[in-house]
C-alpha positions in Angstrom: -11.0 -25.5 6.9 -13.4 -23.4 9.0 -12.8 -19.8 9.9 -11.1 -19.4 13.3 -13.4 -17.6 15.7 -12.2 -14.9 18.2 -14.6 -13.6 20.9 -14.7 -9.8 21.0 -13.4 -8.4 24.3 -12.2 -5.2 25.8 -9.8 -4.4 28.6 -11.7 -2.7 31.4 -9.6 0.5 31.3 -10.0 0.8 27.5 -13.8 1.1 28.0 -13.4 3.4 30.9 -11.0 5.8 29.1 -13.2 5.7 26.0 -16.3 6.6 28.0 -14.5 9.5 29.8 -13.0 11.3 26.8 -15.3 11.0 23.8 -18.0 13.5 24.7 -18.1 16.7 22.6 -18.7 19.8 24.6 -18.0 23.5 25.0 -16.3 24.4 28.3 -16.3 28.0 29.5 -13.4 28.7 31.8 -14.7 30.4 35.0 -13.7 34.1 35.4 -11.8 34.1 32.1 -13.0 35.0 28.5 -11.8 31.6 27.3 -13.7 28.6 25.9 -12.5 25.1 25.1 -14.4 23.5 22.3 -13.7 19.8 23.0 -14.1 17.1 20.4 -16.8 18.8 18.4 -18.3 16.5 15.8 -16.7 13.5 17.5 -13.2 14.5 16.3 -10.2 14.0 18.6 -9.0 17.6 18.8 -9.9 20.7 20.7 -10.1 24.3 19.5 -9.6 27.1 22.0 -11.2 30.6 21.7 -10.1 33.7 23.6 -12.3 36.8 23.6 -10.8 40.3 23.5 -12.2 43.8 23.5 -13.1 43.9 19.9 -12.5 40.4 18.5 -11.6 36.8 19.1 -8.5 34.7 18.7 -8.8 31.0 17.7 -6.1 28.5 18.7 -6.4 25.6 16.2 -9.2 25.0 13.7 -9.8 21.3 13.5 -9.2 18.5 11.1 -11.5 19.3 8.2 -14.0 21.9 6.9 -16.9 20.0 8.5 -15.3 20.3 12.0 -14.4 23.9 11.2 -18.1 24.6 10.5 -19.0 23.2 13.9 -16.4 25.4 15.5 -17.6 28.4 13.6 -21.2 27.7 14.7 -20.2 27.5 18.3 -18.1 30.7 18.1 -21.2 32.5 16.8 -23.1 31.4 19.9 -20.3 32.6 22.2 -19.8 36.1 20.8 -20.8 38.3 17.9 -17.2 39.7 17.7 -15.2 38.9 14.6 -12.2 36.5 14.6 -9.1 38.7 14.4 -6.4 36.0 14.5 -5.9 32.3 14.1 -2.9 30.6 15.8 -1.8 27.3 14.4 -0.2 25.4 17.3 1.6 23.1 14.9 1.5 21.6 11.4 -0.4 18.3 12.1 -3.5 18.1 9.9 -6.0 17.7 12.8 -5.1 21.2 14.0 -5.2 23.4 11.0 -7.6 22.1 8.3 -10.9 23.7 9.3 -9.7 27.3 8.8 -11.7 28.6 5.9 -14.9 27.6 7.6 -14.0 29.9 10.5 -12.4 32.8 8.6 -12.7 33.6 4.9 -9.6 33.5 2.7 -10.5 37.0 1.5 -10.4 38.4 5.0 -7.0 36.8 5.5 -5.7 38.1 2.2 -6.9 41.6 3.0 -5.2 41.6 6.4 -8.3 41.6 8.5 -7.4 38.2 10.0 -3.8 37.2 11.0 -2.8 33.6 10.7 0.2 32.9 13.0 2.5 30.0 13.1 6.2 29.0 13.7 8.8 29.7 11.1 9.1 26.1 9.9 5.4 25.4 9.9 4.9 25.5 6.1 7.9 23.2 5.4 6.8 20.7 8.1 3.2 20.8 6.8 4.3 20.1 3.3 6.6 17.2 4.4 4.0 15.5 6.4 0.7 16.3 4.6 1.9 16.4 1.0 5.2 14.5 0.7 4.2 11.4 2.6 0.6 12.4 3.3 -0.9 9.6 1.1 0.8 6.7 2.9 0.6 8.4 6.3 -3.1 9.0 5.7 -3.6 5.3 5.0 -1.7 4.3 8.1 -3.7 6.9 10.1 -6.9 5.2 8.9 -5.6 1.9 10.4 -4.3 3.6 13.5 -7.5 5.5 14.3 -9.9 2.6 13.7 -11.7 4.5 11.0 -12.5 1.2 9.2 -13.7 -0.8 12.2 -17.3 -1.7 12.8 -19.1 0.2 15.6 -19.3 -3.0 17.7 -15.5 -3.0 18.0 -15.8 0.4 19.8 -13.0 2.0 17.8 -11.1 4.7 19.7 -8.0 6.8 19.3 -6.9 7.0 22.9 -7.2 10.8 22.8 -10.9 11.3 22.4 -12.8 11.0 19.1 -11.8 10.2 15.5 -8.9 11.4 13.3 -10.2 10.4 9.9 -13.4 11.3 8.0 -15.5 14.3 7.2 -15.1 16.7 4.3 -11.9 17.9 2.7 -9.4 20.1 4.5 -9.7 23.8 4.3 -6.3 25.0 5.3 -5.1 28.6 4.8 -1.4 29.3 4.7 0.0 31.4 7.6 0.5 35.1 7.1 2.8 35.7 10.1 5.7 33.4 10.9 7.6 33.8 14.1 11.2 32.6 14.8 11.5 33.2 18.5 9.5 34.0 21.6 7.1 36.8 20.4 4.7 39.1 22.2 1.4 40.1 20.6 -1.5 42.3 21.4 -4.5 41.5 19.1 -8.1 42.5 19.8 -7.1 43.7 23.2 -5.6 40.3 24.1 -2.0 40.2 25.3 -0.2 36.9 24.6 3.2 35.4 24.1 4.0 32.6 21.6 7.0 30.4 22.3 8.4 27.3 20.8 7.9 24.0 22.6 8.9 21.8 19.7 8.3 18.4 21.4 5.5 16.4 19.7 6.1 18.4 16.5 9.1 20.5 15.4 6.8 23.4 14.7 4.8 23.3 18.0 4.2 26.5 19.8 2.7 27.3 23.2 0.6 30.4 24.0 0.8 32.3 27.3 -1.9 34.7 28.3 -0.3 36.7 31.2 -3.5 38.5 32.1 -5.3 35.2 32.7 -2.3 33.1 34.0 -3.1 30.6 31.3 -0.9 28.5 29.0 -2.1 26.7 25.9 0.2 23.9 25.1 -1.4 22.1 22.1 -0.2 18.4 22.0 2.7 18.5 24.5 0.4 16.9 27.1 -2.1 14.1 26.4 -4.6 12.1 28.4 -2.1 9.3 27.7 1.5 8.4 27.7 2.9 10.4 24.8 3.7 8.7 21.5 7.4 9.4 21.0 6.7 7.2 18.0 3.4 7.3 16.2 2.1 4.3 14.2 1.0 6.4 11.3 4.7 7.4 10.9 6.3 10.7 11.4 9.7 12.3 11.6 11.8 11.5 14.6 10.4 13.1 17.7 13.1 14.4 20.1 12.1 13.0 23.5 14.2 15.5 25.5 12.7 18.5 23.7 9.3 17.1 24.5 10.2 16.6 28.1 11.5 20.2 28.2 8.1 21.6 27.2 7.0 21.1 30.8 9.8 23.3 32.0 8.7 26.1 29.6 5.2 26.0 31.0 6.3 26.0 34.6 8.7 28.9 34.1 5.6 31.1 33.7 3.0 32.4 36.2 0.3 29.8 35.3 -2.6 28.3 37.1 -4.6 27.1 34.1 -3.2 24.7 31.4 -5.2 24.0 28.2 -4.4 21.6 25.5 -5.8 20.1 22.3 -6.0 16.5 23.5 -6.8 17.0 27.2 -9.5 18.6 29.4 -8.5 21.8 31.3 -6.0 21.4 34.1 -6.5 24.0 36.9 -4.4 25.0 39.8 -0.6 25.5 40.0 -0.1 22.6 42.3 -2.0 20.2 40.1 -0.2 21.5 37.0 3.2 21.0 38.6 2.3 17.4 39.6 1.1 16.4 36.2 3.9 18.0 34.2 6.5 16.7 36.6 5.4 13.1 36.2 4.8 13.6 32.5 8.3 15.0 32.0 9.9 12.2 34.0 7.9 9.5 32.2 9.2 10.8 28.9 12.8 11.0 30.1 12.6 7.5 31.7 11.4 6.0 28.5 14.2 7.7 26.6 17.0 7.1 29.0 16.3 3.5 29.6 16.0 2.8 25.9 19.4 4.5 25.4 20.8 2.4 28.3 19.8 -0.8 26.4 21.1 0.6 23.1 24.5 1.2 24.7 24.5 -2.5 25.6 23.8 -3.6 22.0 20.0 -3.7 21.9 18.4 -3.3 18.5 15.0 -1.7 17.7 13.5 -5.2 17.5 14.9 -6.0 20.9 13.4 -2.8 22.3 10.0 -3.7 21.0 10.0 -6.9 23.1 9.6 -5.2 26.4 13.1 -4.3 27.7 11.8 -1.0 29.1 9.0 -1.0 31.6 7.4 2.1 33.2 7.7 1.8 37.0 4.6 2.2 39.2 5.7 5.5 40.7 5.3 7.0 37.2 1.7 5.8 36.9 -0.5 8.9 36.8 -4.0 8.2 35.4 -4.7 9.1 32.7 -1.5 11.0 31.7 1.0 8.2 31.7 -1.3 5.3 30.8 -0.5 3.5 27.5 -3.6 4.5 25.6 -2.0 6.5 22.8 1.7 6.2 23.2 3.4 2.8 24.1 6.6 2.3 26.0 8.0 -0.4 23.7 7.3 1.6 20.5 8.7 4.7 22.1 11.9 2.9 23.1 12.4 1.4 19.6 12.1 4.9 18.2 15.2 6.0 20.1 17.2 3.5 18.2 15.9 4.8 14.9 16.6 8.4 16.0 20.1 7.9 17.3 21.5 5.1 15.2 19.0 4.5 12.3 17.6 1.3 10.9 20.8 -0.8 11.0 21.0 -3.0 14.0 24.7 -3.8 13.6 24.5 -7.4 12.2 26.0 -7.3 8.7 23.4 -9.9 7.6 20.9 -6.9 7.6 22.8 -4.9 5.0 21.4 -6.7 1.9 18.6 -8.9 3.0 16.6 -11.3 0.8 13.4 -9.8 -0.6 10.4 -10.5 1.6 8.8 -13.0 -0.7 12.0 -14.9 -1.4 12.8 -15.2 2.3 9.3 -16.4 2.9 9.5 -19.0 0.2 12.8 -20.4 1.5 11.6 -20.4 5.1 8.4 -22.2 4.4 10.2 -24.8 2.4 12.7 -25.3 5.2 9.8 -25.8 7.6 8.4 -28.6 5.6 6.1 -26.8 3.2 3.0 -24.7 3.2 0.7 -27.2 4.9 3.0 -27.8 7.8 3.3 -24.1 8.4 -0.5 -23.6 8.3 -0.9 -26.5 10.6 1.5 -25.0 13.1 -0.2 -21.6 12.8 -3.5 -23.2 13.6 -2.0 -25.0 16.6 -0.6 -21.6 17.8 -4.1 -20.1 17.5 -5.7 -22.9 19.4 -3.1 -22.3 22.2 -4.1 -18.6 22.3 -0.7 -17.5 20.9 -1.8 -14.8 18.5 1.6 -13.5 17.7 3.1 -16.8 16.6 0.0 -17.6 14.7 0.1 -14.4 12.8 3.9 -14.6 12.1 3.6 -18.2 10.8 0.5 -17.6 8.7 2.1 -14.3 7.4 4.9 -16.4 5.9 2.4 -18.2 3.7 0.7 -15.0 2.8 4.0 -13.5 1.6 4.5 -16.7 -0.5 1.0 -16.4 -2.0 -1.1 -13.4 -1.3 -4.2 -15.3 -2.5 -3.7 -18.1 0.1 -7.0 -17.3 1.8 -6.7 -19.9 4.5 -3.4 -18.4 5.6 -4.9 -15.0 5.4 -7.8 -16.0 7.7 -5.4 -17.6 10.1 -3.2 -14.5 10.3 -6.4 -12.4 10.7 -7.4 -14.6 13.6 -4.0 -14.2 15.2 -4.2 -10.4 14.9 -7.7 -10.5 16.5 -6.4 -12.4 19.5 -3.8 -9.7 19.9 -6.2 -6.8 19.2 -8.9 -7.8 21.7 -6.4 -8.2 24.5 -4.7 -4.9 23.7 -5.4 -1.8 25.9 -3.4 0.7 23.8 -6.0 2.1 21.3 -3.7 2.6 18.4 -2.2 -0.8 18.5 -5.6 -2.4 19.0 -7.0 -0.5 16.0 -4.0 -1.6 13.9 -4.4 -5.3 14.8 -8.2 -5.3 14.2 -8.0 -3.3 10.9 -5.2 -5.6 9.7 -7.6 -8.6 10.3 -10.2 -6.9 8.1 -7.7 -6.2 5.4 -6.6 -9.9 5.3 -10.3 -10.9 5.0 -10.9 -8.6 2.1 -13.5 -6.6 4.1 -12.6 -3.2 2.5 -11.2 -1.9 -0.7 -7.6 -0.6 -0.3 -8.2 1.9 -3.0 -11.1 3.3 -1.1 -8.9 3.7 2.0 -6.4 5.6 -0.1 -9.2 7.9 -1.3 -10.4 8.5 2.3 -6.8 9.3 3.3 -6.3 11.8 0.5 -9.7 13.4 1.2 -8.8 14.0 4.8 -5.2 15.1 4.4 -5.3 17.2 1.3 -6.7 20.7 0.6 -7.9 22.3 -2.6 -6.5 25.6 -1.3 -2.9 24.4 -1.6 -0.9 26.7 -3.9 0.0 25.3 -7.3 3.8 24.9 -6.6 3.0 22.9 -3.5 0.7 20.6 -5.5 3.1 20.2 -8.3 5.9 19.4 -5.9 4.2 16.1 -5.1 4.6 15.1 -8.8 8.3 14.5 -7.9 7.3 11.2 -6.2 5.5 9.9 -9.3 8.3 10.0 -11.8 9.0 6.6 -13.3 12.7 6.4 -14.2 12.2 3.7 -16.9 9.9 6.1 -18.7 11.7 9.4 -18.1 15.2 8.2 -18.7 17.6 11.1 -19.4 15.2 13.2 -21.4 14.8 16.8 -20.5 11.5 18.7 -20.8 10.3 22.1 -19.5 6.6 22.6 -19.1 4.6 25.5 -17.7 1.3 24.8 -15.9 -1.2 27.6 -15.6 -4.5 27.5 -13.7 -6.8 29.6 -15.9 -9.3 30.4 -13.2 -6.9 31.6 -10.5 -4.0 32.7 -12.7 -1.5 30.6 -10.7 1.4 29.3 -12.7 4.6 27.2 -12.2 7.4 25.9 -14.3 8.4 22.2 -14.3 11.7 20.9 -15.4 12.3 17.2 -15.9 15.9 16.1 -16.2 17.8 12.9 -15.2 14.5 11.4 -14.1 14.2 14.2 -11.5 11.5 16.8 -11.4 12.2 20.4 -10.3 9.6 23.0 -9.7 10.3 26.7 -10.5 14.1 26.1 -10.7 14.8 27.1 -14.3 14.2 30.2 -16.4 14.6 28.3 -19.7 11.7 28.7 -22.1 9.0 25.9 -21.9 8.6 23.3 -24.5 4.8 23.5 -23.9 2.3 25.3 -21.7 -0.7 23.6 -20.2 -3.6 25.9 -19.2 -6.6 24.4 -17.4 -9.0 25.1 -14.5 -7.9 24.0 -11.1 -10.6 21.3 -10.7 -9.3 19.7 -13.9 -5.7 19.8 -12.7 -6.7 18.3 -9.3 -8.5 15.5 -11.2 -5.4 14.8 -13.2 -3.1 15.0 -10.1 -5.3 12.6 -8.1 -5.5 10.1 -10.9 -9.3 10.4 -11.2 -8.9 11.3 -14.9 -6.3 10.7 -17.5 -4.5 13.0 -19.9 -6.1 11.2 -22.9 -9.5 12.1 -21.4 -8.5 15.6 -20.3 -7.0 16.7 -23.6 -10.5 16.4 -25.2 -11.9 19.0 -22.7 -12.5 22.4 -24.3 -11.4 24.1 -21.0 -7.9 22.6 -21.4 -5.5 24.4 -23.7 -2.0 23.5 -24.9 0.5 26.0 -26.3 3.9 25.0 -27.8 4.6 21.4 -28.7 1.7 19.1 -27.8 3.7 16.0 -28.3 6.4 17.3 -25.9 3.6 17.7 -23.3 2.2 14.2 -23.9 5.7 12.7 -23.6 6.3 14.7 -20.4 3.1 13.5 -18.8 3.8 9.9 -19.8 6.8 10.0 -17.4 4.6 10.1 -14.4 2.4 7.4 -12.7 -0.5 9.4 -11.3 -2.7 6.5 -10.6 -2.9 6.1 -6.8 -1.5 2.8 -5.7 -3.6 0.1 -4.0 -1.6 0.0 -0.8 -2.0 -3.0 1.5 -0.1 -3.3 4.8 -0.8 -6.9 5.7 -1.3 -8.7 2.4 2.2 -8.5 0.8 
């Protein structure tokens, strides 16, 4: 059967928004010693530089070392003064992973440069970028359109790209604040305050001498994503809405953000923030209204909540990044969790078994494929994808069904204005057609969302999620890991198939000493213990067999994750 064909198309506003907000540039704020470095290198994040008497302050450092280098090069053109402080607005990877290209780790360690963040920053950073970073990175690649061909005009809805470039170059904060805090660094007076909307660690920065507020990601050039398709912890909509009030409580006539152009004039700021706040609260309140009437997350994704025309403010409440339906469904998850209330959901059939039974009930595979093709011919991409998806779940090698599901997703994708949903549809179609290697996507994600500067305990903590209970059983082992080139060390305890880092003072059964690059190769699955143990730079003290048995309890080979072929 021939491959279903879908004509490439673009909603007019998608093209318009993309053309408006993808140009990298450096904007000097008139009459203020402030520069906004917008989308340098084509990445979808701004860095903001404030000049003081004898130094500079940098608010956010970009997504990777490559962008950090571009930021550093532009800073050198702006001023010959040294960077005295870096402020991390929050823990999301696109805001803090270009740091060591802008300031040296040695200068930070020596106290020449202060790196400032909110008190929960390090924990939130670890949770998002290390604990679930591998799968979140894969989903981010789909969400951002990183795998799409140029002719599909991939776009994030907030400017440039989120994925790609060199590895991260994150430096841990040296100063953590736990309340509104005033600073005077390099002759610049500023106040940092928690906004905590888009991210729990998010802080705003107020420059009273310049009547300016930096608000990171609390305002977008789009409706906000109370839920993000890459996945994230629950985002408190009412805290996000309240961020606007925290800005307007100050004497401000310039608002700067990391995913928006400068917003000037008190009246304009009040207008935008007022509508933005009300759009968030409307999305939240109306979702809760339906939840109170028994709606489930699935119900909320079908369009129960609609944003009224009086809350349409281009571009700030257009559904280019956030989406009303997805935002509404997230409120169900945040307040009541995954259970919709029907007891049938408590112990469902496994996906594949349910698909097998459903396809049989519908008259068999050929009947379902025929119905999927008829849905495609009728222009019903959703029903086509759902029907073909049943056959894919029965047999992931059913390439006719895969092509049909891909065609259904393309029908949906080319009609979709929201950039993230569009990217997910179109990337899902490529996956179904086998157009990219899932392992390569995982490598891309790990490259973007990991950093070789991560302290050893933080790296080892991710081993917790690779323990295989059938291998570990109830055995107990204690192993020390020492990085010979940096002197870092940590103690691992495996017990009851649970790994604990630096929790015991018991003597180790074995000590593994190796250079950091060898450890990173082992941790990433790019080499094996059988290979590494032959390396002269790798040393084992104590019981070698205890170490071998310990390492055998982990599955360090990165999984080949697919989101649509399963």
